[in-house]
Steps between C-alpha positions, in 0.01 A plus 500: 500500500617852418621679814403866495632794702277808513634830628270789585227258606332763716410728209183513293641280223682284752173405669349389170812306406482312829135418426548401135806287582340324796573130496846563357825469691538872566696707749326837541702776665389853583734798498551466876594134454748555215687820423595452136774763534683258734701283260582234759137466609393476136756227431368294789136554400544411133689178573281196438250673271435456128309824437531837673219755461605848604192701594694712750537863396521860611173629353461846658535684171499854638717423804762347271579847367660585837595145605703401196750280684227295668306459175809382311605268782166317497411525130844451345754352741247265659406343165872479415555296817212270410626455143849414616370242746253360247782460250720330761225252591362440152165663578275706274438856617168672427557872552196728526546833328284793393371724224702781664811376317352677194458875454130494413536691172399215269176487304495124444542223758856458623646173375703277728822614331424874498796708624488594867477872571369566853417853614481454879738371767267206558502420129878530483538263797274238341675534164835450670352193670412358158852564371652348813312171484558460126870567553535248783272223372401560135396145413309445823306821553143585406393864528128562544403867467167602643299816569192646669462210741198441720398201708339382820738679732504876543609761416398485137312725259153340513509493880606866510219601265239320710633651821491848352148437368380491861684821583425721199211557265729539196855387424745649250709243312755558223429419138851551358674189631430188296571146617376151575335423835632158600353253747769345717321164492537492121866601526567226757331247271716606204814461714385154602462421131859602431619269776288208380619548142859498626580826324857588597549852363335783313300817553122497539253781558272397784205735451138448408435597140328803359553854622322766702571806710466552875174693448330216311650243738341688791165512319520125440559443872194711582292309246602167654406634844160624384600863550433785260806530271405862427638582845846457346617827347782529243820693568863496386833425661567874526249508787693234692866598494710228663874466569555218249382519138259229386509345151214643297483179292540167680352259247712187463495248218461125552663337198742288701215317674366391163848411373547276805170322439283684754176687429505878511398638840129565523351852487528714813124564521422128498751443781355785709148359465618165636715650774243743636256262670790315663641812663210745518432455872869535582543809283191659652603435861 
């Protein structure tokens, strides 16, 4: 049986990976249980495993602008440690990455081999993490880029919208950022598929298909909750100035799934409709 090590098990995706991979021989470690910046600890943890899934990350996008060293330690040096140990022990590394490695200026979906050009410290740290793992373990590393994640565990965008719906009559949400809302359960299932297919290397875009903006995503959440979507009002990013720039276009292509014999990821709206009744009570609490 394939022995799996999961780092970042306490996160939103980590919880779904634990659930989807139940029944497997899996070691699930939270950030407090394994500091991936500690090379010796990583070496000991990776030993005896066939697959390593790295879901540990520094994800505070705005804070990264003033905490560059911490972001790079967790998002670049940590993955380097895991790749080195995976290479030493003959394990496959699945490294989670992000749409923030791109600059968001495209008009068509980013392909898996599009040049990296991040515009934020967070994006730079994740891009360096990609380069690090490919340098250390090129034939044994899978990179899975994802974006706009939501799942059972909060915080996430649908939960925030429902919370704010009880506090305000109307909500202003931006229309000028385009992306792909992605259910963490679907992403965990795709990762399981890579493991079962014994894929050893490559880059895959782990997002639900289609495209939307935050405004229409919010309206879809309200529709699923039986709330009036007209309570969502359009605005632009200029009204919400934040320390770190966000990619205006975060639509990722999925050709490598098809090339590897997998179906294209299903549409984001279909996934939201299935996810909502599972999590509605939790998101509303």
